[in-house]
N, C-alpha and C positions, 0 to 999 in steps of 0.2 A: 543572504536572502533578505530582501527588503520588505519590511512589514509596514503597510500603509496605515495612515491614521485618518481621523476625521471622516469627511464625506466620502473618501476613497474606499473606505472599508466595505461598503455594500458590494461594490463591484468585485473587489478582491475576494471577499468571503464567499459571495455567491458563486463566482466562477470556480474557485478551487474546491468548494464543498460539493456543489451540485453538478458541475459540468463534467460528468464522468460517464463512461460507457458501461451499461449494465452488464454484470457478470453472466457468462453462459451457465446453463443449468448443470453442465458437467464440470468436473474439476478444471481449473484454469490457473494460469500464471501471468505475470506481467509480460506483455508482448515483447518488450525490449530484450528479453532473454533470447528470443529467436534471432534478433538482429545482432546480439553479441556473438552468437555462434557464427553468423555470417561474417562479421567483422574479423573474427579470429581466423577463419578460413582464408580470408583475403590477405591479412597481414602476416600470418605465420606460415602459410603454405602456398600462397599465390594461387588460391583456388577461388574462382568466381562463384559466389553463392546464389546468383540469380536463377540458374536452372532449378535449384532446390525450391526457392520461393515460388517460382512459376508453377512447378509441379504440384505444390501443396496449397496453392491459392493464397499465398501471403503477399501483401502489398510490398513491392520492392522499394517504395519510397520511404518506408519506415512507419512507426506508429504516429498517429495524429497527435496524441498526448501521452504524457508519462504514465497515465493511469490506464491506458488501453490494455486489453487482455487477449490471451490466446488459449485455446483449448489445450489441455495437457496431452490429449491424444495427438493433436497436430504437432505440438512441441516435441513429443517423443519421436515423431517421424523426422523432424528436423535433426534431432540428435543422431538418429540412425543413418540418415543420408550423409551427414557431416562425417561421421565415423568411417563410413564406407569410402568417402571421398579422400580423406587424409590418411587413413590407416594408422593413426598415431594414438596409442593408449594414453598419452599425456595431454590429449586435447582439452579435457576438463580443467586440468591444472593450468594450462596456458591461457585458457579463458579467464580463470580466476585471477591470474596475474594482471589481466587487462581491466579488471573490474574497478569501477569508480562509484563513490557513494550515490551519484546522480542516477545510477541504474536502479536504485531501490526506492524510487518515488519519494514520498515524504519521509519514509523511514530513514533514508540516507541523511536528510537534513537533521532529523531528531538525533540520529547517531552521533553526528559531529558536534552537536550542541549539548550533549549529555554531560553530566558532572563527572561521571566515572564510566569505565567500560562495563562495570556491573550494571549501572543504570541503562546503558546502551543495550546490553545483552537482554535485560528484562523487557525493554521496549520492543526489541526485535522479536522475542518470543510472543509477546502480547499481540503483535500485528503480523505474525508470520503468514496468516491466511491471505494477506494482501499479496505477498510474494507468490504463494502457492496455496490454492484452496483445497488441495488434495488432503486426504485423511492420514495424518502421521501422529505419532506420540513424541512430542518434543519436551525436553527437560532442561532445566538450568538450576544447579544446586551447588552448594559448597560442600566439599569433602576434604576435611583437614585443612591443609594449606593450599588447596586448589579449588578452582571452580570448574564444573564439568557441564559442557553443552552437549546434549545427546539427542539422538533421533532414532526411532524404530518404526516399524510398519505393521500394525495389527493385521492387515490384509496383505499378504505377500505380493499381490497383484499391483499394489500401490508403490512398490519399490521402484524408484525412478531410473535406476541403472547407475553403474559406477562413475561414468563420465559426469553425470549430473551431481553425484555425491562429491566428486573431486572439485567441481566448480564451487559448491557450497562451502567446502572446507577452506579452500584457498581464498575465496571471496571474504570469508570471515576474518582470516588472517590479514588480508589487505585492508579491510575496513578498520581493524584495530590499529594498524600502523597509520592509517590516514588520520584517525582521531587523536592518537598519542604523539604523532609527528616523529615517531621512531619505531623500529621493529618491536612487535609483541608476539613472540613465537610460542606456540603450544609446547607443553612439556611432556605430552603423551598423546598419541592418536590410536584409537581403536576402530577397526573396520569390519563391516559385515561382508567379508569376502573370503574365499577359500584360503586356507593356511599357507598355500604355496604361491599366493599372488605376489608378484614383485612390487616392492615399495620404493624403488630408487627414483621413481618419477617425482617424488616430493622434494628431492634435493635437500637443501638446507632450510626448508620451511618448518620442520619439526625439530625442536631442541630436546629430543628425548626419544624413547622407544616408540616404534610403530608396531602395533599388535594386530594380527589378522585372525580370522576365524572367530570373530566376536558376535554376540547376539544383537548388538546395536552399534551404530556409529557414534563415536564420542571424541570430543576434543577437551583436553585438560589444560587449563591455564593457571599460572601462578596467581594466587590470591593477591600477592603484593602488586603485581602488574595491573590487575583489573580494578584494584581499589585506589590507584593513584588518581589524583585530580587531573582532568583533561584540560589542556590549554585553551580549547575553544568553547568551553562551557557557556551557554546562554540559556538560562531557564525559560525566558519568554518564548524563545524559538521552540523549545521542547513542548511547551504548553500549546502553542499555536498548531504545531504539526500533529499533536495528539488529537486535537479537535478535528482537523482535516482527515486524519486516518479513521477516526470513529465514524465520521460522516460518510467517508468513502465505503467503508464496510457496510454501513446501513443502506447505502444506495444500491449495493449489489443484490440485495434481497427484494428490492422493489421490482415491479413489473416494468417492462420497457416503456409503455405509453405513460404510466404514472411518472416515471423518471423524466420523460420529455416534458410533461406538463409542469413538473416541479422546476425544471430548468428555465422554462419560459416565465413562470410566476416570479422567480427571483429577479428577473430583469424587468418585469412589468409592474410589480407591486408599487413602487414609488409613484407611478403615473396614476394609479387608482383605477385604471381600465383593465380589470382582471375578471370580467364576467366570462362565463363559459363560452359564449359565442366568439368573443375576441380571441381566446386561446385556441379554440377549434380552428378559426381562420388561419392562425399562425401555423397550425399543423396541417393545413390544406384539407380539412374535412369538415363535415357539418357537426353541429352541436350534438345531434342525436347519435351520430356515428362515434363521436368521442365518448359519449356516455356508455355506449355499448362496449367499446374497447376497454374502458375503465372497469365496467362491471365484470368483464371476463377476467380481470385481474383482482377481483374481490375488493374493489374500492370505488370511490365516486369522485367527481370533480370537487364537491364540497369537502370531502375528507382530505384530499390532497392540498387544497387551498388552506384549510385550517391547520394541518400539520406543518406546512411550509411557513405560514405566518408565525406559528408558535415557535418553531425552531429558530427562525431569524430573530424574533423578539427576545427569546432567552439569550441568544448570543450577544445581541446589542446591550442588554441589561448587564450581562457579565462584563462587557468591555468598559462600561461606565464612562463612555466618551460622548454620549448623546443624552439630551433631555428626553423625558417621557413623551413630550409633544413631538419631538423629532422622530423618535422611534415609531410612534403611531403613524406618522406620514410614511416612513420608510417601509412599513409592512402593510401599507395600503388602506389605512383608516382615515376618514375625513376629519376626525377630531380625537382628542385625548380621552374623553370620557367613554366613547365607544370602544377604544382600544383597551382601556382599563377593565371594562365589563367583560370583554372577550377574554382577556388574559386571566381574569379570576375564574371564568368558566373553564378555561383550559387547565389551570394549575391549582385552583382552590385558594390562591392568595393573590393579593394585589401586586402590581409591578414593584412598588416600593418594598413590600414585605419580601418579595423574591430576591431583590438586590441585597437586602440586609442579611438574608439567610446564606447568600453566596459569599459574603465578606469573611 
């Protein structure tokens, strides 16, 4: 992953942070999971997934961006149709074996760049809602000489089904191998399935007992394996992807129109032409219509403008790659003094004091 520097960073930061599809109000997952199901049907069973996509209204061309999302209700229907089409109880396992870090949006990049698998697991837990915003209880803790990754469901209706669970289990194993450059096999697997459920579908993926009839799903890994230094550790990448992940999560709770306005402001701020009429014209509506739409989302044009400027200004100050005069220009101020006054109004401190506090 190439991280740009200097004047390039505005475009890079703005696009990755703000150019995202707002999350649906119901629980949702990354849309590429639906396409992974289709890819597996085609590759493993020679089944064309297009009829499933057409039936459920899914774009057969694939997601427009890695951050696109799909309703869990629709994704569950994709699982159901795929299971009916192939009739294979190992579908989830086979999908997991095809999983690549790129399927996990910025979490995949952070995973590969982490210092250890412990750090990678902690980051995965922290940002799990990017993968699936459904309500689950996820844990990661050390028990003796093992680390345990667990998941349970306070509301039984949120249980995603065994195929989805198998995908998560095997994907985690594949991610660990990708980061370590060698197999990292769990030493124990516990499953929330009936005690008589066959477990042979996991093959040689578990280096220890597989226990069924449990109250939660849990993978146990050797502490020695998870605490080893990873060969691809790049702390700067981890930090950068954490910023992107945080912003992505924040963008999901914004209203749709506010999100569109923020996207445009990121691109338009350096030009200085960011009045409400100019933004409304880009959205093909009048200024008054835009204000009514933003009011319906409990915000205003001024609020979105101020928060966008503040977020970008804080990011640039943390980077320490631009002078304060340059940052003033990049966030749409005509001079440094106006920027300094606005920044102190936003944060209570001057840009210089903010930078010192962040060092």
